[in-house]
Biotite code that builds the C-alpha atoms (Angstrom):
import biotite.structure as struc

atoms = struc.array([
    struc.Atom([113.310, 32.962, 157.589], chain_id="A", res_id=1, res_name="MET", atom_name="CA", element="C"),
    struc.Atom([109.094, 31.724, 157.813], chain_id="A", res_id=2, res_name="THR", atom_name="CA", element="C"),
    struc.Atom([106.630, 34.235, 156.124], chain_id="A", res_id=3, res_name="ASP", atom_name="CA", element="C"),
    struc.Atom([104.038, 34.695, 158.711], chain_id="A", res_id=4, res_name="THR", atom_name="CA", element="C"),
    struc.Atom([102.282, 37.690, 156.871], chain_id="A", res_id=5, res_name="ARG", atom_name="CA", element="C"),
    struc.Atom([98.484, 36.573, 155.654], chain_id="A", res_id=6, res_name="PRO", atom_name="CA", element="C"),
    struc.Atom([98.560, 35.541, 152.243], chain_id="A", res_id=7, res_name="PRO", atom_name="CA", element="C"),
    struc.Atom([97.073, 38.065, 149.276], chain_id="A", res_id=8, res_name="VAL", atom_name="CA", element="C"),
    struc.Atom([93.508, 37.866, 148.198], chain_id="A", res_id=9, res_name="ASP", atom_name="CA", element="C"),
    struc.Atom([94.637, 38.584, 144.633], chain_id="A", res_id=10, res_name="LYS", atom_name="CA", element="C"),
    struc.Atom([90.522, 38.721, 143.440], chain_id="A", res_id=11, res_name="THR", atom_name="CA", element="C"),
    struc.Atom([90.015, 41.520, 145.590], chain_id="A", res_id=12, res_name="ALA", atom_name="CA", element="C"),
    struc.Atom([90.252, 45.137, 144.767], chain_id="A", res_id=13, res_name="LEU", atom_name="CA", element="C"),
    struc.Atom([93.803, 46.429, 145.525], chain_id="A", res_id=14, res_name="ARG", atom_name="CA", element="C"),
    struc.Atom([95.237, 49.750, 145.387], chain_id="A", res_id=15, res_name="ASP", atom_name="CA", element="C"),
    struc.Atom([98.159, 50.172, 142.609], chain_id="A", res_id=16, res_name="ALA", atom_name="CA", element="C"),
    struc.Atom([100.277, 52.451, 141.174], chain_id="A", res_id=17, res_name="ALA", atom_name="CA", element="C"),
    struc.Atom([101.651, 52.707, 137.566], chain_id="A", res_id=18, res_name="SER", atom_name="CA", element="C"),
    struc.Atom([104.842, 55.300, 136.027], chain_id="A", res_id=19, res_name="VAL", atom_name="CA", element="C"),
    struc.Atom([104.331, 56.816, 132.730], chain_id="A", res_id=20, res_name="ILE", atom_name="CA", element="C"),
    struc.Atom([107.946, 57.894, 132.349], chain_id="A", res_id=21, res_name="VAL", atom_name="CA", element="C"),
    struc.Atom([108.326, 60.567, 128.995], chain_id="A", res_id=22, res_name="LEU", atom_name="CA", element="C"),
    struc.Atom([111.028, 60.465, 127.645], chain_id="A", res_id=23, res_name="ARG", atom_name="CA", element="C"),
    struc.Atom([111.592, 64.281, 125.577], chain_id="A", res_id=24, res_name="ARG", atom_name="CA", element="C"),
    struc.Atom([114.896, 64.341, 123.748], chain_id="A", res_id=25, res_name="ASP", atom_name="CA", element="C"),
    struc.Atom([116.473, 66.831, 121.788], chain_id="A", res_id=26, res_name="ALA", atom_name="CA", element="C"),
    struc.Atom([114.828, 66.972, 118.351], chain_id="A", res_id=27, res_name="ASN", atom_name="CA", element="C"),
    struc.Atom([113.626, 63.609, 118.784], chain_id="A", res_id=28, res_name="ALA", atom_name="CA", element="C"),
    struc.Atom([109.273, 62.440, 118.909], chain_id="A", res_id=29, res_name="THR", atom_name="CA", element="C"),
    struc.Atom([108.265, 62.240, 122.850], chain_id="A", res_id=30, res_name="PRO", atom_name="CA", element="C"),
    struc.Atom([108.801, 58.592, 123.921], chain_id="A", res_id=31, res_name="SER", atom_name="CA", element="C"),
    struc.Atom([107.100, 56.183, 126.667], chain_id="A", res_id=32, res_name="VAL", atom_name="CA", element="C"),
    struc.Atom([109.176, 53.479, 128.638], chain_id="A", res_id=33, res_name="LEU", atom_name="CA", element="C"),
    struc.Atom([107.020, 50.030, 128.046], chain_id="A", res_id=34, res_name="MET", atom_name="CA", element="C"),
    struc.Atom([107.444, 46.554, 128.449], chain_id="A", res_id=35, res_name="GLY", atom_name="CA", element="C"),
    struc.Atom([105.732, 43.496, 128.040], chain_id="A", res_id=36, res_name="GLN", atom_name="CA", element="C"),
    struc.Atom([103.849, 41.290, 130.419], chain_id="A", res_id=37, res_name="ARG", atom_name="CA", element="C"),
    struc.Atom([104.550, 37.505, 130.126], chain_id="A", res_id=38, res_name="GLY", atom_name="CA", element="C"),
    struc.Atom([102.258, 34.483, 128.226], chain_id="A", res_id=39, res_name="ALA", atom_name="CA", element="C"),
    struc.Atom([101.402, 33.271, 130.923], chain_id="A", res_id=40, res_name="GLY", atom_name="CA", element="C"),
    struc.Atom([100.274, 36.073, 133.164], chain_id="A", res_id=41, res_name="ALA", atom_name="CA", element="C"),
    struc.Atom([97.208, 35.904, 135.105], chain_id="A", res_id=42, res_name="ALA", atom_name="CA", element="C"),
    struc.Atom([96.338, 39.567, 134.318], chain_id="A", res_id=43, res_name="PHE", atom_name="CA", element="C"),
    struc.Atom([96.887, 41.419, 131.035], chain_id="A", res_id=44, res_name="MET", atom_name="CA", element="C"),
    struc.Atom([98.803, 38.268, 129.601], chain_id="A", res_id=45, res_name="PRO", atom_name="CA", element="C"),
    struc.Atom([101.125, 39.671, 126.362], chain_id="A", res_id=46, res_name="SER", atom_name="CA", element="C"),
    struc.Atom([99.903, 43.023, 126.587], chain_id="A", res_id=47, res_name="LYS", atom_name="CA", element="C"),
    struc.Atom([102.396, 46.049, 126.585], chain_id="A", res_id=48, res_name="TYR", atom_name="CA", element="C"),
    struc.Atom([101.733, 48.003, 129.999], chain_id="A", res_id=49, res_name="VAL", atom_name="CA", element="C"),
    struc.Atom([103.920, 50.644, 131.766], chain_id="A", res_id=50, res_name="PHE", atom_name="CA", element="C"),
    struc.Atom([105.686, 49.893, 134.714], chain_id="A", res_id=51, res_name="PRO", atom_name="CA", element="C"),
    struc.Atom([103.390, 49.273, 138.025], chain_id="A", res_id=52, res_name="GLY", atom_name="CA", element="C"),
    struc.Atom([101.740, 46.926, 140.390], chain_id="A", res_id=53, res_name="GLY", atom_name="CA", element="C"),
    struc.Atom([100.450, 46.702, 144.028], chain_id="A", res_id=54, res_name="ALA", atom_name="CA", element="C"),
    struc.Atom([100.718, 48.077, 146.941], chain_id="A", res_id=55, res_name="LEU", atom_name="CA", element="C"),
    struc.Atom([102.446, 47.017, 149.194], chain_id="A", res_id=56, res_name="ASP", atom_name="CA", element="C"),
    struc.Atom([102.157, 47.118, 153.049], chain_id="A", res_id=57, res_name="ALA", atom_name="CA", element="C"),
    struc.Atom([106.179, 48.303, 153.541], chain_id="A", res_id=58, res_name="THR", atom_name="CA", element="C"),
    struc.Atom([105.055, 50.851, 151.225], chain_id="A", res_id=59, res_name="ASP", atom_name="CA", element="C"),
    struc.Atom([103.469, 53.176, 153.612], chain_id="A", res_id=60, res_name="TRP", atom_name="CA", element="C"),
    struc.Atom([106.332, 53.558, 155.410], chain_id="A", res_id=61, res_name="GLU", atom_name="CA", element="C"),
    struc.Atom([108.998, 54.385, 152.740], chain_id="A", res_id=62, res_name="VAL", atom_name="CA", element="C"),
    struc.Atom([110.802, 57.692, 153.157], chain_id="A", res_id=63, res_name="PRO", atom_name="CA", element="C"),
    struc.Atom([111.460, 60.549, 151.078], chain_id="A", res_id=64, res_name="PHE", atom_name="CA", element="C"),
    struc.Atom([113.931, 63.008, 150.225], chain_id="A", res_id=65, res_name="ALA", atom_name="CA", element="C"),
    struc.Atom([111.637, 64.958, 148.709], chain_id="A", res_id=66, res_name="SER", atom_name="CA", element="C"),
    struc.Atom([107.734, 64.570, 148.930], chain_id="A", res_id=67, res_name="PRO", atom_name="CA", element="C"),
    struc.Atom([105.006, 64.951, 146.762], chain_id="A", res_id=68, res_name="LEU", atom_name="CA", element="C"),
    struc.Atom([103.727, 68.102, 145.000], chain_id="A", res_id=69, res_name="PRO", atom_name="CA", element="C"),
    struc.Atom([100.733, 69.188, 147.637], chain_id="A", res_id=70, res_name="ALA", atom_name="CA", element="C"),
    struc.Atom([98.127, 69.145, 144.713], chain_id="A", res_id=71, res_name="PRO", atom_name="CA", element="C"),
    struc.Atom([98.620, 65.944, 143.677], chain_id="A", res_id=72, res_name="ASP", atom_name="CA", element="C"),
    struc.Atom([99.064, 64.412, 147.176], chain_id="A", res_id=73, res_name="HIS", atom_name="CA", element="C"),
    struc.Atom([95.581, 66.159, 147.807], chain_id="A", res_id=74, res_name="ALA", atom_name="CA", element="C"),
    struc.Atom([93.745, 64.891, 144.479], chain_id="A", res_id=75, res_name="ARG", atom_name="CA", element="C"),
    struc.Atom([95.228, 61.201, 145.724], chain_id="A", res_id=76, res_name="LEU", atom_name="CA", element="C"),
    struc.Atom([93.775, 61.487, 149.060], chain_id="A", res_id=77, res_name="GLU", atom_name="CA", element="C"),
    struc.Atom([89.952, 62.058, 147.612], chain_id="A", res_id=78, res_name="ALA", atom_name="CA", element="C"),
    struc.Atom([87.647, 59.498, 147.957], chain_id="A", res_id=79, res_name="ASP", atom_name="CA", element="C"),
    struc.Atom([90.802, 57.530, 149.546], chain_id="A", res_id=80, res_name="ALA", atom_name="CA", element="C"),
    struc.Atom([92.559, 56.310, 152.765], chain_id="A", res_id=81, res_name="PRO", atom_name="CA", element="C"),
    struc.Atom([94.095, 59.118, 154.790], chain_id="A", res_id=82, res_name="ALA", atom_name="CA", element="C"),
    struc.Atom([97.857, 58.730, 153.808], chain_id="A", res_id=83, res_name="GLY", atom_name="CA", element="C"),
    struc.Atom([97.726, 56.551, 150.818], chain_id="A", res_id=84, res_name="ILE", atom_name="CA", element="C"),
    struc.Atom([98.949, 59.713, 148.471], chain_id="A", res_id=85, res_name="GLY", atom_name="CA", element="C"),
    struc.Atom([102.909, 59.163, 149.994], chain_id="A", res_id=86, res_name="GLY", atom_name="CA", element="C"),
    struc.Atom([102.033, 55.051, 149.951], chain_id="A", res_id=87, res_name="ALA", atom_name="CA", element="C"),
    struc.Atom([100.882, 54.971, 146.412], chain_id="A", res_id=88, res_name="LEU", atom_name="CA", element="C"),
    struc.Atom([103.756, 57.372, 145.566], chain_id="A", res_id=89, res_name="ALA", atom_name="CA", element="C"),
    struc.Atom([106.043, 54.574, 147.113], chain_id="A", res_id=90, res_name="ALA", atom_name="CA", element="C"),
    struc.Atom([104.707, 52.068, 145.204], chain_id="A", res_id=91, res_name="ALA", atom_name="CA", element="C"),
    struc.Atom([105.091, 53.886, 141.802], chain_id="A", res_id=92, res_name="ALA", atom_name="CA", element="C"),
    struc.Atom([108.463, 54.318, 142.600], chain_id="A", res_id=93, res_name="LEU", atom_name="CA", element="C"),
    struc.Atom([109.549, 50.976, 143.907], chain_id="A", res_id=94, res_name="ARG", atom_name="CA", element="C"),
    struc.Atom([107.805, 49.262, 140.910], chain_id="A", res_id=95, res_name="GLU", atom_name="CA", element="C"),
    struc.Atom([109.799, 51.360, 138.295], chain_id="A", res_id=96, res_name="LEU", atom_name="CA", element="C"),
    struc.Atom([112.929, 50.183, 140.138], chain_id="A", res_id=97, res_name="TRP", atom_name="CA", element="C"),
    struc.Atom([112.190, 46.524, 140.346], chain_id="A", res_id=98, res_name="GLU", atom_name="CA", element="C"),
    struc.Atom([110.777, 46.265, 136.667], chain_id="A", res_id=99, res_name="GLU", atom_name="CA", element="C"),
    struc.Atom([113.162, 48.674, 134.836], chain_id="A", res_id=100, res_name="THR", atom_name="CA", element="C"),
    struc.Atom([116.261, 49.342, 137.324], chain_id="A", res_id=101, res_name="GLY", atom_name="CA", element="C"),
    struc.Atom([115.749, 53.233, 136.728], chain_id="A", res_id=102, res_name="LEU", atom_name="CA", element="C"),
    struc.Atom([116.409, 55.267, 139.815], chain_id="A", res_id=103, res_name="VAL", atom_name="CA", element="C"),
    struc.Atom([114.125, 58.123, 140.852], chain_id="A", res_id=104, res_name="LEU", atom_name="CA", element="C"),
    struc.Atom([115.401, 59.225, 143.463], chain_id="A", res_id=105, res_name="GLY", atom_name="CA", element="C"),
    struc.Atom([118.289, 61.989, 145.372], chain_id="A", res_id=106, res_name="GLU", atom_name="CA", element="C"),
    struc.Atom([121.986, 61.019, 146.532], chain_id="A", res_id=107, res_name="LYS", atom_name="CA", element="C"),
    struc.Atom([121.524, 60.518, 150.447], chain_id="A", res_id=108, res_name="THR", atom_name="CA", element="C"),
    struc.Atom([121.636, 58.296, 153.034], chain_id="A", res_id=109, res_name="SER", atom_name="CA", element="C"),
    struc.Atom([118.397, 56.517, 154.405], chain_id="A", res_id=110, res_name="TRP", atom_name="CA", element="C"),
    struc.Atom([116.951, 57.355, 157.965], chain_id="A", res_id=111, res_name="PRO", atom_name="CA", element="C"),
    struc.Atom([117.074, 53.994, 159.481], chain_id="A", res_id=112, res_name="GLY", atom_name="CA", element="C"),
    struc.Atom([116.434, 50.240, 158.286], chain_id="A", res_id=113, res_name="ALA", atom_name="CA", element="C"),
    struc.Atom([115.942, 49.980, 154.680], chain_id="A", res_id=114, res_name="VAL", atom_name="CA", element="C"),
    struc.Atom([112.761, 47.900, 153.404], chain_id="A", res_id=115, res_name="PRO", atom_name="CA", element="C"),
    struc.Atom([114.250, 44.404, 151.570], chain_id="A", res_id=116, res_name="THR", atom_name="CA", element="C"),
    struc.Atom([112.554, 45.591, 148.281], chain_id="A", res_id=117, res_name="ASP", atom_name="CA", element="C"),
    struc.Atom([114.453, 48.752, 148.680], chain_id="A", res_id=118, res_name="TRP", atom_name="CA", element="C"),
    struc.Atom([118.047, 47.433, 149.204], chain_id="A", res_id=119, res_name="GLN", atom_name="CA", element="C"),
    struc.Atom([119.667, 47.725, 145.922], chain_id="A", res_id=120, res_name="GLY", atom_name="CA", element="C"),
    struc.Atom([118.226, 51.242, 145.398], chain_id="A", res_id=121, res_name="PHE", atom_name="CA", element="C"),
    struc.Atom([119.483, 52.326, 148.477], chain_id="A", res_id=122, res_name="ALA", atom_name="CA", element="C"),
    struc.Atom([123.353, 50.619, 147.900], chain_id="A", res_id=123, res_name="ASP", atom_name="CA", element="C"),
    struc.Atom([123.413, 53.085, 145.064], chain_id="A", res_id=124, res_name="LEU", atom_name="CA", element="C"),
    struc.Atom([123.233, 55.853, 147.571], chain_id="A", res_id=125, res_name="GLY", atom_name="CA", element="C"),
    struc.Atom([119.783, 57.061, 146.617], chain_id="A", res_id=126, res_name="PHE", atom_name="CA", element="C"),
    struc.Atom([116.946, 57.863, 148.637], chain_id="A", res_id=127, res_name="LEU", atom_name="CA", element="C"),
    struc.Atom([113.176, 57.698, 146.531], chain_id="A", res_id=128, res_name="PRO", atom_name="CA", element="C"),
    struc.Atom([111.666, 61.411, 145.615], chain_id="A", res_id=129, res_name="SER", atom_name="CA", element="C"),
    struc.Atom([108.494, 62.091, 144.695], chain_id="A", res_id=130, res_name="ALA", atom_name="CA", element="C"),
    struc.Atom([108.784, 65.598, 143.745], chain_id="A", res_id=131, res_name="ALA", atom_name="CA", element="C"),
    struc.Atom([108.914, 64.506, 140.002], chain_id="A", res_id=132, res_name="ASN", atom_name="CA", element="C"),
    struc.Atom([105.515, 62.462, 139.883], chain_id="A", res_id=133, res_name="LEU", atom_name="CA", element="C"),
    struc.Atom([102.532, 63.956, 138.630], chain_id="A", res_id=134, res_name="HIS", atom_name="CA", element="C"),
    struc.Atom([99.586, 61.843, 139.419], chain_id="A", res_id=135, res_name="PHE", atom_name="CA", element="C"),
    struc.Atom([97.359, 62.106, 135.979], chain_id="A", res_id=136, res_name="VAL", atom_name="CA", element="C"),
    struc.Atom([94.878, 59.377, 135.938], chain_id="A", res_id=137, res_name="PHE", atom_name="CA", element="C"),
    struc.Atom([93.029, 57.067, 137.675], chain_id="A", res_id=138, res_name="ARG", atom_name="CA", element="C"),
    struc.Atom([90.752, 53.592, 136.647], chain_id="A", res_id=139, res_name="ALA", atom_name="CA", element="C"),
    struc.Atom([89.649, 50.919, 138.427], chain_id="A", res_id=140, res_name="ILE", atom_name="CA", element="C"),
    struc.Atom([89.248, 47.462, 136.968], chain_id="A", res_id=141, res_name="THR", atom_name="CA", element="C"),
    struc.Atom([85.656, 46.219, 136.230], chain_id="A", res_id=142, res_name="PRO", atom_name="CA", element="C"),
    struc.Atom([84.561, 43.614, 138.141], chain_id="A", res_id=143, res_name="PRO", atom_name="CA", element="C"),
    struc.Atom([84.440, 40.018, 136.971], chain_id="A", res_id=144, res_name="GLY", atom_name="CA", element="C"),
    struc.Atom([88.442, 40.152, 136.070], chain_id="A", res_id=145, res_name="ARG", atom_name="CA", element="C"),
    struc.Atom([90.778, 38.303, 137.340], chain_id="A", res_id=146, res_name="PRO", atom_name="CA", element="C"),
    struc.Atom([92.769, 40.706, 138.857], chain_id="A", res_id=147, res_name="ARG", atom_name="CA", element="C"),
    struc.Atom([91.021, 44.090, 139.967], chain_id="A", res_id=148, res_name="ARG", atom_name="CA", element="C"),
    struc.Atom([93.039, 47.161, 140.337], chain_id="A", res_id=149, res_name="PHE", atom_name="CA", element="C"),
    struc.Atom([92.355, 50.882, 141.678], chain_id="A", res_id=150, res_name="ASP", atom_name="CA", element="C"),
    struc.Atom([95.323, 52.148, 139.868], chain_id="A", res_id=151, res_name="ALA", atom_name="CA", element="C"),
    struc.Atom([96.635, 55.512, 139.827], chain_id="A", res_id=152, res_name="ARG", atom_name="CA", element="C"),
    struc.Atom([98.996, 56.574, 137.013], chain_id="A", res_id=153, res_name="PHE", atom_name="CA", element="C"),
    struc.Atom([101.909, 59.207, 137.652], chain_id="A", res_id=154, res_name="PHE", atom_name="CA", element="C"),
    struc.Atom([103.292, 60.800, 135.256], chain_id="A", res_id=155, res_name="LEU", atom_name="CA", element="C"),
    struc.Atom([107.243, 61.744, 135.671], chain_id="A", res_id=156, res_name="ILE", atom_name="CA", element="C"),
    struc.Atom([110.117, 63.289, 132.610], chain_id="A", res_id=157, res_name="ASP", atom_name="CA", element="C"),
    struc.Atom([112.855, 61.344, 132.067], chain_id="A", res_id=158, res_name="ALA", atom_name="CA", element="C"),
    struc.Atom([115.316, 63.598, 132.535], chain_id="A", res_id=159, res_name="GLY", atom_name="CA", element="C"),
    struc.Atom([114.433, 63.321, 136.609], chain_id="A", res_id=160, res_name="ALA", atom_name="CA", element="C"),
    struc.Atom([116.054, 59.365, 136.239], chain_id="A", res_id=161, res_name="ILE", atom_name="CA", element="C"),
    struc.Atom([119.521, 59.266, 137.804], chain_id="A", res_id=162, res_name="GLN", atom_name="CA", element="C"),
    struc.Atom([121.660, 57.567, 135.297], chain_id="A", res_id=163, res_name="GLY", atom_name="CA", element="C"),
    struc.Atom([121.791, 55.788, 132.216], chain_id="A", res_id=164, res_name="ASP", atom_name="CA", element="C"),
    struc.Atom([118.373, 55.870, 130.486], chain_id="A", res_id=165, res_name="LEU", atom_name="CA", element="C"),
    struc.Atom([119.172, 53.030, 128.412], chain_id="A", res_id=166, res_name="ASP", atom_name="CA", element="C"),
    struc.Atom([120.259, 50.553, 131.212], chain_id="A", res_id=167, res_name="ASP", atom_name="CA", element="C"),
    struc.Atom([117.874, 48.305, 132.402], chain_id="A", res_id=168, res_name="PHE", atom_name="CA", element="C"),
    struc.Atom([120.317, 45.777, 133.629], chain_id="A", res_id=169, res_name="SER", atom_name="CA", element="C"),
    struc.Atom([119.285, 45.749, 137.162], chain_id="A", res_id=170, res_name="ARG", atom_name="CA", element="C"),
    struc.Atom([115.545, 45.439, 136.300], chain_id="A", res_id=171, res_name="ALA", atom_name="CA", element="C"),
    struc.Atom([113.721, 42.124, 137.345], chain_id="A", res_id=172, res_name="CYS", atom_name="CA", element="C"),
    struc.Atom([112.498, 39.604, 134.640], chain_id="A", res_id=173, res_name="ASP", atom_name="CA", element="C"),
    struc.Atom([108.638, 40.451, 135.210], chain_id="A", res_id=174, res_name="GLU", atom_name="CA", element="C"),
    struc.Atom([108.335, 42.995, 132.031], chain_id="A", res_id=175, res_name="LEU", atom_name="CA", element="C"),
    struc.Atom([110.197, 41.732, 129.057], chain_id="A", res_id=176, res_name="SER", atom_name="CA", element="C"),
    struc.Atom([111.273, 43.749, 125.798], chain_id="A", res_id=177, res_name="HIS", atom_name="CA", element="C"),
    struc.Atom([111.461, 47.247, 127.696], chain_id="A", res_id=178, res_name="LEU", atom_name="CA", element="C"),
    struc.Atom([112.013, 49.762, 125.462], chain_id="A", res_id=179, res_name="HIS", atom_name="CA", element="C"),
    struc.Atom([111.397, 53.894, 124.643], chain_id="A", res_id=180, res_name="TRP", atom_name="CA", element="C"),
    struc.Atom([108.119, 53.911, 122.005], chain_id="A", res_id=181, res_name="VAL", atom_name="CA", element="C"),
    struc.Atom([107.596, 57.039, 120.518], chain_id="A", res_id=182, res_name="PRO", atom_name="CA", element="C"),
    struc.Atom([104.222, 58.307, 121.391], chain_id="A", res_id=183, res_name="LEU", atom_name="CA", element="C"),
    struc.Atom([102.583, 58.129, 117.794], chain_id="A", res_id=184, res_name="PRO", atom_name="CA", element="C"),
    struc.Atom([103.483, 54.425, 117.563], chain_id="A", res_id=185, res_name="GLU", atom_name="CA", element="C"),
    struc.Atom([102.522, 53.117, 121.264], chain_id="A", res_id=186, res_name="ALA", atom_name="CA", element="C"),
    struc.Atom([99.027, 52.961, 120.458], chain_id="A", res_id=187, res_name="ARG", atom_name="CA", element="C"),
    struc.Atom([99.915, 49.953, 117.912], chain_id="A", res_id=188, res_name="ALA", atom_name="CA", element="C"),
    struc.Atom([100.863, 48.131, 120.280], chain_id="A", res_id=189, res_name="LEU", atom_name="CA", element="C"),
    struc.Atom([99.068, 45.094, 121.898], chain_id="A", res_id=190, res_name="ASN", atom_name="CA", element="C"),
    struc.Atom([97.550, 47.306, 124.606], chain_id="A", res_id=191, res_name="LEU", atom_name="CA", element="C"),
    struc.Atom([95.245, 46.844, 127.566], chain_id="A", res_id=192, res_name="PRO", atom_name="CA", element="C"),
    struc.Atom([92.232, 49.357, 126.611], chain_id="A", res_id=193, res_name="PHE", atom_name="CA", element="C"),
    struc.Atom([93.031, 51.548, 129.929], chain_id="A", res_id=194, res_name="ILE", atom_name="CA", element="C"),
    struc.Atom([96.384, 51.996, 128.693], chain_id="A", res_id=195, res_name="THR", atom_name="CA", element="C"),
    struc.Atom([95.765, 53.528, 125.013], chain_id="A", res_id=196, res_name="GLU", atom_name="CA", element="C"),
    struc.Atom([92.997, 56.007, 127.156], chain_id="A", res_id=197, res_name="VAL", atom_name="CA", element="C"),
    struc.Atom([95.874, 57.073, 128.973], chain_id="A", res_id=198, res_name="VAL", atom_name="CA", element="C"),
    struc.Atom([98.057, 57.526, 126.132], chain_id="A", res_id=199, res_name="LEU", atom_name="CA", element="C"),
    struc.Atom([95.390, 59.381, 124.596], chain_id="A", res_id=200, res_name="ALA", atom_name="CA", element="C"),
    struc.Atom([95.505, 61.570, 127.754], chain_id="A", res_id=201, res_name="GLU", atom_name="CA", element="C"),
    struc.Atom([99.474, 61.930, 128.039], chain_id="A", res_id=202, res_name="ILE", atom_name="CA", element="C"),
    struc.Atom([99.869, 62.822, 124.467], chain_id="A", res_id=203, res_name="ALA", atom_name="CA", element="C"),
    struc.Atom([97.353, 65.798, 125.233], chain_id="A", res_id=204, res_name="ALA", atom_name="CA", element="C"),
    struc.Atom([98.898, 67.219, 128.284], chain_id="A", res_id=205, res_name="LEU", atom_name="CA", element="C"),
    struc.Atom([102.403, 67.619, 126.814], chain_id="A", res_id=206, res_name="ILE", atom_name="CA", element="C"),
    struc.Atom([104.297, 69.719, 124.125], chain_id="A", res_id=207, res_name="THR", atom_name="CA", element="C"),
    struc.Atom([107.659, 69.334, 123.533], chain_id="A", res_id=208, res_name="THR", atom_name="CA", element="C"),
    struc.Atom([108.524, 72.693, 124.877], chain_id="A", res_id=209, res_name="LYS", atom_name="CA", element="C"),
    struc.Atom([106.827, 72.668, 128.586], chain_id="A", res_id=210, res_name="HIS", atom_name="CA", element="C"),
    struc.Atom([107.848, 70.910, 131.366], chain_id="A", res_id=211, res_name="ALA", atom_name="CA", element="C"),
    struc.Atom([105.503, 68.412, 133.238], chain_id="A", res_id=212, res_name="LEU", atom_name="CA", element="C"),
    struc.Atom([103.328, 69.771, 136.000], chain_id="A", res_id=213, res_name="GLY", atom_name="CA", element="C"),
    struc.Atom([100.210, 69.241, 138.156], chain_id="A", res_id=214, res_name="THR", atom_name="CA", element="C"),
    struc.Atom([97.191, 68.774, 135.348], chain_id="A", res_id=215, res_name="PRO", atom_name="CA", element="C"),
    struc.Atom([94.007, 70.731, 135.379], chain_id="A", res_id=216, res_name="HIS", atom_name="CA", element="C"),
    struc.Atom([92.040, 67.592, 136.477], chain_id="A", res_id=217, res_name="SER", atom_name="CA", element="C"),
    struc.Atom([92.665, 64.009, 136.710], chain_id="A", res_id=218, res_name="VAL", atom_name="CA", element="C"),
    struc.Atom([90.303, 61.818, 134.699], chain_id="A", res_id=219, res_name="PRO", atom_name="CA", element="C"),
    struc.Atom([88.989, 58.636, 136.829], chain_id="A", res_id=220, res_name="PHE", atom_name="CA", element="C"),
    struc.Atom([87.055, 56.146, 135.642], chain_id="A", res_id=221, res_name="PHE", atom_name="CA", element="C"),
    struc.Atom([85.286, 54.500, 138.128], chain_id="A", res_id=222, res_name="ASP", atom_name="CA", element="C"),
    struc.Atom([84.106, 51.137, 138.436], chain_id="A", res_id=223, res_name="ASN", atom_name="CA", element="C"),
    struc.Atom([83.249, 50.279, 141.868], chain_id="A", res_id=224, res_name="ARG", atom_name="CA", element="C"),
    struc.Atom([79.565, 50.269, 141.587], chain_id="A", res_id=225, res_name="GLY", atom_name="CA", element="C"),
    struc.Atom([76.963, 48.441, 139.025], chain_id="A", res_id=226, res_name="PRO", atom_name="CA", element="C"),
    struc.Atom([77.499, 51.223, 136.195], chain_id="A", res_id=227, res_name="ARG", atom_name="CA", element="C"),
    struc.Atom([81.044, 52.575, 135.445], chain_id="A", res_id=228, res_name="SER", atom_name="CA", element="C"),
    struc.Atom([81.186, 56.131, 135.823], chain_id="A", res_id=229, res_name="GLU", atom_name="CA", element="C"),
    struc.Atom([83.583, 58.623, 134.612], chain_id="A", res_id=230, res_name="PHE", atom_name="CA", element="C"),
    struc.Atom([84.217, 62.135, 136.462], chain_id="A", res_id=231, res_name="ARG", atom_name="CA", element="C"),
    struc.Atom([87.455, 63.978, 136.868], chain_id="A", res_id=232, res_name="ARG", atom_name="CA", element="C"),
    struc.Atom([89.222, 64.716, 140.353], chain_id="A", res_id=233, res_name="ILE", atom_name="CA", element="C"),
    struc.Atom([89.844, 68.139, 140.774], chain_id="A", res_id=234, res_name="GLY", atom_name="CA", element="C"),
    struc.Atom([87.013, 70.102, 139.120], chain_id="A", res_id=235, res_name="LEU", atom_name="CA", element="C"),
])
């Protein structure tokens, strides 16, 4: 079938979602899931990043077994289009599935037709769940880059993932060297600047003894105007 959709302008500012999966096994240093982008990628070649990517049109229609927590949903829609909170959550879970093969969902059937990108997910018997996603960071790529994103970062506890946390056999080939990186070692990798900043924020948010939750406020690096601004959403 011929794709009749208009081509995506990849130089335009696009909404995006990334997922920081935090693993806190007993008696082990907390770690995060990261992979390496290809050396030939137009955006951040060879850099280690979290699973993530641009918002797709179909993300606006994805049903959830459980919705985003209300405070996180409200913050995602601050200074953003109405209804985008759920779409960003769907994008985060879709990218996690596509790039790592990991499932964040609940065992139940889909209410209606399954989008193509979600067919493998649905075939395993799951419907995506956003209940364990927490919005923790927002950053807009500065002007002049080959790709620009209005990226929202979500934090989830790996304990909410269904199945084997070390099984990446269903992942696509967009990220290589997928592995769990201890937090103290992650910042020594070849990272984009904003990923370094997010890692520092995550380290400040967590302890090994407490459950994850909605943070007091969300840092926002806003590069839409002629000068960079830093503010916090939720204060």
